[in-house]
N, C-alpha and C positions, 0 to 999 in steps of 0.2 A: 282306087287308088291306080296310078300310072305304072305298070310294071316296067315300061321302058325309062323311068325317071329313078337314077339311082338314089338321088334325096328320099324320095319318097319310099323306096323300098327299104332303105336303112332307118327311116322312121318307122315303119311297120315291123321290122325286126325288132327295134329298139324298146317298143311298146306294145307288142303282141305275143313274142316269143318267150316261152319257157323252155330251157334246154332239157328237163326231166320230162316234158311233155310234148313239146312239138318237134323234137329232133328224131328224122327216121336216118339210120344207118345201115347199108346194105354192103357185106363183105363180098369179095371174090365176084365181082361184077365184072363183065366184058370191057375192055379200057382200049384206048389208043397205043397203038405200039411206039410212038411218038413219047409217050409218057414215061420219064425217068423213072419215077416214084412206083411206077405199077410192077407187079411180078411178072417177070419176063421167063418162060422157059421154051427151048426151040421147039418148033413144031406145034405149040400151042398158043391159043389167043392170049394177049396180055390180060391181066387180072388187077383189079385195082378196087378200092372202096369208093362208094358214092354215098354223099348225104342228101337229105332232103329238108329243108326248113318249112314248117307250117307257121306262116305269119299273118293267117287269116283273122275275121273277126266270128266269134262262136255267133251262131243265129240266136242264141238264147240272152245275148248282151246288148244293152243300148249302145249304138253305134256312135251317139254324139258323144260318148266318153273318150272316142279314137280320133275326134276331129283336131286338124292343126290348128294353131292360133297363127292368124295374120297381123304381124305387128307394122304400125305405121311407120312411114319412111322418117328416118331421123335426118336432120340436116345438122351435120357435125359443127358447122359456123355458130349454130344457135349458142354452142357451149364452150366456145373459144374466146378470150378476152384479149 
């Protein structure tokens, strides 16, 4: 999978991610002072919540189950009367 391809990442999350097993949530992590949603206290680092999503394929699963399907190109003119 190409991690720089947004469509590939979206496909991986849609087909490999289970929220109750594959989501990691870390609260009170250092964040950017520019983040308006963070917790800002004078003299302290900004705190925020960070998440991680595991959309990898388990080593015990047949990788063929996760292959994307490539459809042949369709010429819309073949269907217009």
